[in-house]
ROMARVO-88826 format. One record per residue (C-alpha): residue number from 1; residue in one letter; x, y, z. Coordinates in pm, 1 decimal, decimal comma, padded with zeros to 6 digits, m for minus. Layout:
<tifis>
NUM/a/X/Y/Z $
...
</tifis>
This chain:
<tifis>
1/x/00615,3/m00804,3/01910,1 $
2/x/00776,1/m00689,3/02235,0 $
3/x/01114,0/m00646,9/02062,8 $
4/x/00952,8/m00446,0/01781,4 $
5/x/00785,5/m00216,4/02034,2 $
6/x/01107,7/m00177,3/02232,0 $
7/x/01291,7/m00078,9/01914,4 $
8/x/01019,9/00172,0/01821,4 $
9/x/01038,3/00327,3/02168,9 $
10/x/01416,8/00368,7/02165,0 $
11/x/01523,1/00468,7/01812,6 $
12/x/01528,3/00828,1/01687,1 $
13/x/01241,0/00994,2/01503,7 $
14/x/01428,2/00960,0/01172,6 $
15/x/01410,6/00578,7/01191,8 $
16/x/01083,0/00387,0/01161,8 $
17/x/00916,4/00056,7/01251,6 $
18/x/00643,3/m00078,8/01023,4 $
19/x/00396,2/m00358,2/01096,5 $
20/x/00193,0/m00580,4/00859,9 $
21/x/m00079,3/m00378,8/00686,6 $
22/x/00099,4/m00046,5/00742,9 $
23/x/00109,9/00110,3/00397,0 $
24/x/00492,0/00130,7/00405,8 $
25/x/00539,4/m00226,8/00529,4 $
26/x/00531,5/m00405,3/00193,7 $
27/x/00785,2/m00170,6/00031,2 $
28/x/01008,5/m00218,3/00333,6 $
29/x/01022,5/m00599,8/00307,7 $
30/x/01000,8/m00617,1/m00073,4 $
31/x/01278,7/m00788,5/m00272,3 $
32/x/01378,1/m00785,2/m00639,3 $
33/x/01247,3/m01142,0/m00666,7 $
34/x/00898,4/m01177,5/m00520,3 $
35/x/00984,2/m01530,0/m00402,9 $
36/x/01251,9/m01386,1/m00171,4 $
37/x/01002,6/m01179,2/00027,5 $
38/x/00892,0/m01321,8/00362,7 $
39/x/00634,8/m01154,3/00586,3 $
40/x/00808,2/m01047,6/00907,8 $
41/x/00669,1/m00953,5/01248,1 $
42/x/00782,0/m00598,6/01180,0 $
43/x/01022,4/m00416,3/00951,5 $
44/x/01268,0/m00172,1/01102,7 $
45/x/01422,6/00104,0/00891,8 $
46/x/01714,4/00265,7/01074,7 $
47/x/01840,6/00602,1/00954,5 $
48/x/02182,6/00614,2/01123,5 $
49/x/02449,5/00393,6/01277,6 $
50/x/02350,0/00487,1/01633,4 $
51/x/01998,6/00350,8/01575,8 $
52/x/02139,4/00033,6/01418,7 $
53/x/02340,2/m00013,2/01739,0 $
54/x/02022,9/00023,4/01949,0 $
55/x/01838,3/m00227,1/01729,2 $
56/x/02117,5/m00485,6/01750,0 $
57/x/02137,9/m00455,6/02129,5 $
58/x/01762,0/m00513,3/02166,5 $
59/x/01767,3/m00808,4/01926,2 $
60/x/02068,4/m00956,8/02103,7 $
61/x/01910,6/m00917,8/02445,4 $
62/x/01589,2/m01088,2/02334,6 $
63/x/01763,2/m01349,3/02115,0 $
64/x/01516,9/m01262,6/01838,0 $
65/x/01544,8/m01396,1/01483,9 $
66/x/01629,6/m01120,2/01237,1 $
67/x/01752,1/m01053,1/00883,3 $
68/x/01914,2/m00756,4/00708,5 $
69/x/01822,0/m00628,7/00362,8 $
70/x/02047,0/m00394,9/00167,6 $
71/x/01935,6/m00351,3/m00193,9 $
72/x/01709,7/m00655,5/m00179,4 $
73/x/01849,9/m00846,8/m00477,7 $
74/x/01886,2/m01180,0/m00293,8 $
75/x/01713,9/m01457,9/m00486,7 $
76/x/01645,9/m01696,9/m00198,8 $
77/x/01394,3/m01658,9/00085,8 $
78/x/01569,7/m01631,0/00419,1 $
79/x/01891,5/m01480,4/00281,5 $
80/x/01782,0/m01122,3/00356,9 $
81/x/01428,3/m01187,6/00479,9 $
82/x/01280,3/m01342,9/00792,2 $
83/x/00966,9/m01423,0/00987,0 $
84/x/01124,3/m01235,5/01279,5 $
85/x/01247,8/m00874,8/01275,4 $
86/x/01337,3/m00745,2/00931,3 $
87/x/01600,2/m00469,2/00915,8 $
88/x/01572,0/m00272,5/00591,1 $
89/x/01869,9/m00045,2/00523,2 $
90/x/01708,8/00160,9/00248,0 $
91/x/01736,0/00486,7/00445,9 $
92/x/02115,5/00457,3/00416,6 $
93/x/02107,5/00609,5/00069,4 $
94/x/02382,9/00873,0/00074,6 $
95/x/02651,8/00897,7/m00195,6 $
96/x/02938,4/01141,6/m00128,8 $
97/x/03229,5/01191,1/m00368,7 $
98/x/03558,0/01318,4/m00219,7 $
99/x/03767,5/01461,3/m00505,8 $
100/x/04060,2/01542,9/m00275,0 $
101/x/04141,2/01176,4/m00213,5 $
102/x/03940,0/01017,0/m00496,5 $
103/x/03711,9/00814,9/m00269,8 $
104/x/03334,7/00775,1/m00244,4 $
105/x/03118,3/00714,0/00063,6 $
106/x/02827,8/00486,1/m00029,0 $
107/x/02529,9/00378,8/00182,7 $
108/x/02438,6/00007,7/00204,1 $
109/x/02073,6/00066,1/00114,8 $
110/x/02150,9/00165,7/m00244,2 $
111/x/02157,3/m00026,8/m00569,9 $
112/x/02440,1/00022,4/m00817,8 $
113/x/02220,3/00208,9/m01066,5 $
114/x/02192,9/00489,2/m00806,7 $
115/x/02569,3/00500,5/m00751,6 $
116/x/02665,9/00511,5/m01120,1 $
117/x/02405,3/00779,2/m01189,1 $
118/x/02528,5/01001,7/m00904,4 $
119/x/02897,3/00972,5/m01000,5 $
120/x/02856,5/01023,3/m01376,5 $
121/x/02875,9/01407,6/m01361,0 $
122/x/03222,3/01375,6/m01199,9 $
123/x/03347,5/01136,4/m01473,0 $
124/x/03435,3/00877,8/m01211,1 $
125/x/03287,1/00548,5/m01096,4 $
126/x/03350,9/00271,1/m00843,4 $
127/x/03404,0/m00101,5/m00889,0 $
128/x/03044,9/m00221,2/m00861,3 $
129/x/02779,8/m00447,3/m01006,6 $
130/x/02716,4/m00542,6/m01368,4 $
131/x/02338,4/m00585,7/m01343,2 $
132/x/02058,6/m00339,9/m01284,8 $
133/x/01895,0/m00348,1/m00939,2 $
134/x/02185,9/m00529,3/m00768,7 $
135/x/02239,6/m00400,2/m00414,7 $
136/x/02560,4/m00231,7/m00300,3 $
137/x/02606,0/m00414,2/00031,4 $
138/x/02550,4/m00773,3/m00079,6 $
139/x/02771,9/m00743,6/m00385,1 $
140/x/03065,0/m00583,1/m00201,3 $
141/x/03056,8/m00811,3/00102,7 $
142/x/03032,3/m01118,6/m00120,3 $
143/x/03332,1/m01020,6/m00337,7 $
144/x/03179,2/m00836,4/m00630,0 $
145/x/03259,9/m00889,3/m00997,2 $
146/x/03253,4/m00569,7/m01202,1 $
147/x/03284,7/m00476,4/m01567,5 $
148/x/03620,4/m00329,4/m01463,5 $
149/x/03744,2/m00620,4/m01249,2 $
150/x/04006,3/m00725,5/m01505,9 $
151/x/04167,3/m00386,3/m01449,5 $
152/x/04100,9/m00313,1/m01082,2 $
153/x/04003,6/m00637,2/m00908,9 $
154/x/03683,4/m00719,6/m00722,4 $
155/x/03462,5/m00467,6/m00544,7 $
156/x/03596,1/m00590,7/m00210,6 $
157/x/03952,0/m00507,9/m00324,6 $
158/x/03853,9/m00143,6/m00360,9 $
159/x/03711,4/m00078,2/m00013,3 $
160/x/03927,7/00148,1/00204,9 $
161/x/03708,3/00154,0/00514,5 $
162/x/03377,9/00033,4/00661,4 $
163/x/03157,2/00197,8/00920,1 $
164/x/03042,1/m00112,6/01107,4 $
165/x/02802,1/m00188,1/01391,7 $
166/x/02938,4/m00496,4/01565,8 $
167/x/02718,7/m00775,1/01712,3 $
168/x/02744,4/m00615,3/02058,9 $
169/x/02620,8/m00279,2/01926,3 $
170/x/02954,1/m00095,0/01908,2 $
171/x/03016,9/00142,0/01617,1 $
172/x/03368,8/00097,8/01475,3 $
173/x/03557,1/00217,5/01168,6 $
174/x/03727,4/m00079,5/01010,4 $
175/x/04029,6/m00045,2/00785,6 $
176/x/04349,3/m00241,4/00736,2 $
177/x/04518,2/m00054,8/01021,9 $
178/x/04243,9/m00018,1/01284,1 $
179/x/04098,8/m00372,3/01274,4 $
180/x/04299,9/m00580,0/01023,7 $
181/x/04134,9/m00911,4/01118,7 $
182/x/03780,9/m00777,8/01073,0 $
183/x/03889,9/m00596,0/00756,2 $
184/x/04010,5/m00928,8/00618,3 $
185/x/03699,8/m01113,8/00739,3 $
186/x/03465,5/m00873,5/00560,8 $
187/x/03621,3/m00978,5/00228,1 $
188/x/03351,5/m01231,3/00147,5 $
189/x/03217,9/m01247,7/00503,0 $
190/x/02884,1/m01081,2/00420,9 $
191/x/02707,9/m00969,9/00745,1 $
192/x/02868,1/m01225,7/00976,4 $
193/x/03085,4/m00963,9/01145,9 $
194/x/02822,1/m00696,1/01196,9 $
195/x/02610,1/m00452,5/00995,9 $
196/x/02794,9/m00218,6/00759,2 $
197/x/02640,6/00128,4/00763,4 $
198/x/02885,6/00296,6/00521,4 $
199/x/03143,5/00192,5/00261,4 $
200/x/03439,9/00413,4/00170,9 $
201/x/03539,5/00309,9/m00182,1 $
202/x/03817,6/00388,2/m00425,1 $
203/x/03699,8/00581,8/m00731,2 $
204/x/03840,2/00538,8/m01082,8 $
205/x/03803,8/00750,8/m01399,1 $
206/x/03498,1/00677,9/m01613,7 $
207/x/03389,7/00823,0/m01946,5 $
208/x/03180,2/00665,8/m02222,2 $
209/x/03208,6/00291,7/m02283,0 $
210/x/03139,5/00078,8/m02589,8 $
211/x/02906,3/m00217,3/m02608,6 $
212/x/02549,3/m00332,8/m02575,0 $
213/x/02315,7/m00627,8/m02536,1 $
214/x/02288,3/m00879,0/m02820,2 $
215/x/02032,4/m01157,5/m02858,4 $
216/x/02079,2/m01484,4/m03046,8 $
217/x/01808,1/m01734,6/m03136,0 $
218/x/01845,1/m02108,0/m03070,7 $
219/x/01954,4/m02153,7/m03432,6 $
220/x/02260,1/m01931,7/m03364,5 $
221/x/02364,2/m02079,9/m03028,8 $
222/x/02627,8/m02319,0/m03165,6 $
223/x/02794,2/m02033,1/m03348,9 $
224/x/02790,4/m01797,1/m03052,3 $
225/x/02926,0/m02067,2/m02818,7 $
226/x/03221,2/m02112,7/m03055,0 $
227/x/03272,5/m01735,9/m03065,0 $
228/x/03266,6/m01718,6/m02683,0 $
229/x/03526,9/m01994,5/m02659,4 $
230/x/03753,3/m01816,4/m02908,3 $
231/x/03715,2/m01486,8/m02722,4 $
232/x/03811,6/m01644,7/m02389,2 $
233/x/04119,0/m01806,9/m02541,5 $
234/x/04241,6/m01520,5/m02759,2 $
235/x/04144,1/m01197,3/m02582,9 $
236/x/04424,3/m01032,4/m02382,9 $
237/x/04272,6/m00682,6/m02350,2 $
238/x/04165,0/m00625,7/m01984,9 $
239/x/03916,5/m00359,6/m02094,6 $
240/x/03712,9/m00609,2/m02300,5 $
241/x/03452,7/m00831,2/m02135,3 $
242/x/03148,9/m01036,2/m02231,6 $
243/x/02873,2/m01193,4/m02026,1 $
244/x/02656,0/m01467,5/m02177,1 $
245/x/02316,7/m01582,7/m02047,2 $
246/x/02116,8/m01877,5/m02179,4 $
247/x/01747,3/m01810,4/m02128,5 $
248/x/01406,9/m01939,9/m02234,2 $
249/x/01180,6/m01664,4/m02365,4 $
250/x/00822,1/m01743,6/m02462,8 $
251/x/00913,3/m02112,2/m02451,0 $
252/x/01207,7/m02074,3/m02692,0 $
253/x/01574,6/m02117,4/m02597,4 $
254/x/01797,3/m01822,7/m02680,7 $
255/x/02109,9/m01645,3/m02559,8 $
256/x/02168,9/m01292,8/m02434,1 $
257/x/02524,4/m01162,8/m02469,5 $
258/x/02637,4/m00842,7/m02300,9 $
259/x/02943,2/m00690,9/m02468,1 $
260/x/03156,8/m00435,0/m02284,1 $
261/x/03466,2/m00233,6/m02370,8 $
262/x/03598,5/00027,6/m02128,7 $
263/x/03648,9/00308,0/m02381,4 $
264/x/03419,0/00498,4/m02619,9 $
265/x/03549,5/00294,5/m02916,6 $
266/x/03662,5/m00069,6/m02922,3 $
267/x/03962,5/m00192,6/m03124,9 $
268/x/03873,6/m00313,9/m03473,8 $
269/x/03767,4/m00676,0/m03488,0 $
270/x/03769,2/m00751,1/m03115,5 $
271/x/03396,7/m00842,5/m03117,5 $
272/x/03371,3/m00928,8/m03489,9 $
273/x/03283,4/m01297,3/m03437,5 $
274/x/02979,0/m01195,6/m03236,2 $
275/x/02848,7/m00932,0/m03477,8 $
276/x/02910,6/m01153,1/m03783,7 $
277/x/02637,2/m01388,0/m03652,4 $
278/x/02381,6/m01106,9/m03709,6 $
279/x/02223,8/m01093,3/m03362,9 $
280/x/01939,0/m00869,3/m03255,8 $
281/x/02090,0/m00550,9/m03106,2 $
282/x/02376,0/m00316,9/m03186,5 $
283/x/02702,0/m00213,8/m03022,0 $
284/x/02780,5/00154,9/m02980,6 $
285/x/02930,2/00419,4/m02750,1 $
286/x/02718,0/00474,7/m02440,4 $
287/x/02728,1/00541,3/m02063,8 $
288/x/02829,5/00278,4/m01807,4 $
289/x/02482,5/00304,0/m01652,7 $
290/x/02313,0/00223,1/m01982,7 $
291/x/02521,3/m00095,3/m02019,3 $
292/x/02421,6/m00202,1/m01667,9 $
293/x/02055,4/m00131,3/m01735,9 $
294/x/02051,3/m00312,7/m02068,7 $
295/x/02177,9/m00630,0/m01901,3 $
296/x/01878,5/m00864,7/m01899,6 $
297/x/01979,7/m01090,6/m01610,3 $
298/x/01783,1/m01413,8/m01629,3 $
299/x/01467,0/m01234,4/m01746,0 $
300/x/01366,4/m01019,2/m02040,0 $
301/x/01262,8/m00661,1/m01971,3 $
302/x/00902,6/m00754,7/m02055,9 $
303/x/00891,5/m01043,9/m01809,2 $
304/x/01058,2/m00835,0/m01540,0 $
305/x/00793,9/m00569,4/m01590,4 $
306/x/00525,1/m00837,5/m01569,1 $
307/x/00658,5/m00956,6/m01231,8 $
308/x/00673,8/m00598,8/m01099,8 $
309/x/00312,6/m00549,6/m01210,7 $
310/x/00212,3/m00867,6/m01028,3 $
311/x/00394,1/m00740,9/m00718,3 $
312/x/00202,5/m00413,1/m00736,4 $
313/x/m00129,1/m00593,8/m00779,1 $
314/x/m00057,0/m00816,3/m00479,5 $
315/x/00026,0/m00514,7/m00265,6 $
316/x/m00291,8/m00332,2/m00367,5 $
317/x/m00499,2/m00643,6/m00295,1 $
318/x/m00348,0/m00676,8/00053,5 $
319/x/m00411,8/m00311,8/00134,2 $
320/x/m00773,8/m00338,8/00014,9 $
321/x/m00830,4/m00650,6/00224,4 $
322/x/m00671,5/m00488,5/00527,3 $
323/x/m00897,3/m00184,6/00496,7 $
324/x/m01213,7/m00394,4/00462,9 $
325/x/m01137,1/m00656,7/00726,3 $
326/x/m01275,9/m00601,1/01075,5 $
327/x/m01092,4/m00740,6/01379,3 $
328/x/m01233,1/m01064,2/01520,6 $
329/x/m01345,7/m01004,2/01876,7 $
330/x/m01151,5/m01227,1/02115,0 $
331/x/m01211,1/m01284,3/02482,5 $
332/x/m01009,4/m01471,9/02739,6 $
333/x/m00675,7/m01639,4/02677,0 $
334/x/m00605,7/m01683,3/02306,9 $
335/x/m00296,5/m01886,5/02219,5 $
336/x/m00197,0/m01891,0/01852,0 $
337/x/00046,2/m02146,2/01705,8 $
338/x/00244,5/m01994,6/01425,5 $
339/x/00557,5/m02108,5/01233,8 $
340/x/00706,5/m02247,3/00914,9 $
341/x/00550,2/m02546,8/00742,6 $
342/x/00638,9/m02880,8/00908,5 $
343/x/00799,4/m02727,8/01218,4 $
344/x/00555,8/m02895,8/01458,2 $
345/x/00305,7/m02629,5/01567,3 $
346/x/00005,0/m02851,6/01478,2 $
347/x/00166,9/m03152,0/01649,5 $
348/x/00216,4/m02949,2/01966,8 $
349/x/m00145,9/m02837,4/01949,3 $
350/x/m00258,9/m03203,9/01931,0 $
351/x/m00050,9/m03290,9/02234,7 $
352/x/m00214,5/m03010,4/02435,2 $
353/x/m00562,8/m03119,6/02323,4 $
354/x/m00488,4/m03484,9/02405,4 $
355/x/m00620,5/m03606,3/02070,6 $
356/x/m00548,3/m03571,7/01700,1 $
357/x/m00738,6/m03280,8/01553,2 $
358/x/m00485,5/m03066,0/01362,7 $
359/x/m00340,5/m03139,0/01014,7 $
360/x/m00018,5/m03326,5/01094,4 $
361/x/00007,7/m03613,1/00844,2 $
362/x/00248,6/m03615,8/00547,6 $
363/x/00119,1/m03377,7/00281,8 $
364/x/m00123,7/m03207,4/00522,1 $
365/x/m00093,4/m02840,3/00609,9 $
366/x/m00311,0/m02581,6/00783,3 $
367/x/m00472,2/m02360,2/00518,6 $
368/x/m00698,4/m02143,9/00736,9 $
369/x/m00726,4/m02028,6/01096,4 $
370/x/m00878,5/m02314,7/01302,2 $
371/x/m00992,1/m02256,8/01662,6 $
372/x/m01014,0/m02518,6/01939,5 $
373/x/m01207,5/m02404,4/02246,8 $
374/x/m01116,3/m02509,8/02599,8 $
375/x/m01269,3/m02416,0/02933,8 $
376/x/m01066,2/m02099,4/02991,8 $
377/x/m00867,3/m02069,5/02672,4 $
378/x/m00876,5/m02090,8/02293,6 $
379/x/m00602,6/m02261,9/02091,7 $
380/x/m00573,9/m02130,4/01737,9 $
381/x/m00388,5/m02310,9/01457,4 $
382/x/m00264,1/m02060,4/01196,5 $
383/x/m00154,7/m02121,6/00834,5 $
384/x/00220,6/m02177,1/00814,9 $
385/x/00450,1/m01885,0/00744,3 $
386/x/00560,2/m02001,9/00400,1 $
387/x/00206,9/m02078,1/00278,4 $
388/x/00191,0/m01717,9/00155,4 $
389/x/m00135,7/m01769,7/m00038,5 $
390/x/m00321,9/m01808,2/00290,3 $
391/x/m00240,4/m01448,1/00382,3 $
392/x/m00467,0/m01324,8/00105,2 $
393/x/m00779,7/m01430,7/00296,1 $
394/x/m01013,5/m01193,3/00479,3 $
395/x/m01029,6/m01441,9/00766,9 $
396/x/m00657,1/m01434,2/00829,9 $
397/x/m00636,1/m01054,5/00817,5 $
398/x/m00933,4/m01016,1/01053,9 $
399/x/m00775,4/m01266,6/01290,0 $
400/x/m00437,0/m01090,9/01280,7 $
401/x/m00597,1/m00751,9/01346,7 $
402/x/m00791,2/m00899,7/01640,3 $
403/x/m00481,1/m01027,7/01815,9 $
404/x/m00308,8/m00795,1/02056,8 $
405/x/m00047,4/m00958,1/02277,9 $
406/x/m00176,4/m01312,0/02262,4 $
407/x/00041,6/m01436,3/01975,6 $
408/x/00314,1/m01694,7/02045,2 $
409/x/00574,9/m01748,2/01773,2 $
410/x/00723,4/m02096,6/01736,0 $
</tifis>
């Protein structure tokens, strides 16, 4: 908490710090996959590189656990989420096209849908993601396959320069001449060399494309697998690409196939084997953005919408609980033990009490706030950080609101 407060006191007015049960907090930590979201001590949203430098210096000085979220498309908890200080880059949302040198400045808080939409009026694009809702920063720093990679390489091959805040809080501009070693390291190095606050990317011409999303039932899978194999062996046109996804929908195995050709019309017969199987869906001339947004990922549009609705319901429930819950009055020295499941907070509590009282056996976990009263202190065992269901209780919220500076993180 001290690091969060120090950050709030030192950053500019354009940057913000949000705490649990602030209305903006959930949106700040939210990820594309609900399972990737972890509740952090606070979420910091910097607005400029100078504030990122301040944040990094404070975190470094306090040796505080932190994580950085760009577009929030990471599928695993802990990749861009944390129980410590969460840095959300969503205020870095600027897209600037430079026609004089055919480059584009892109903020790391964007998703590729935003970038393609902004560049479409100029009839240009950049080498970016193939799926809707994929973040700019994670894709580029991890390599980045694009629908145009056969022609222009990976996303990382098309970066001219990075604005980077280094681990010691220095703002540098990294290109192949200024810092060649760091420039090389960022090619797949993710955020291990600092926090990127701006990408300068090569732009390429972009008009209408041809393609669409096709769906095959389980009865057609053998045929489409043969067609995919033939396409991979025979196709020599760098503008033609396919992306196949096996998925279970409503308990039934099927296959989604995204077909892409980088021109308004595809050569005759290039995708004939796929269309001859009579899939659901049609191929036609369309925008690059529409191809990206038709791509189903590992979910159907209906299921994705269902998950987003569940996310919204969970957020509304938390806000309602937070508004209704009254802080628990606490007197004296309150020491709360708080951490991930099976990291030893209950065991440490037992050792301080001198007897076994907390849930420490195999399969046991703390599911509610339990208080142990001493002569001049109170020890409080709190549900573990990854038992997220426990956070939906009135008792936990009241307890959290009652704490001031008495919380110890383990």
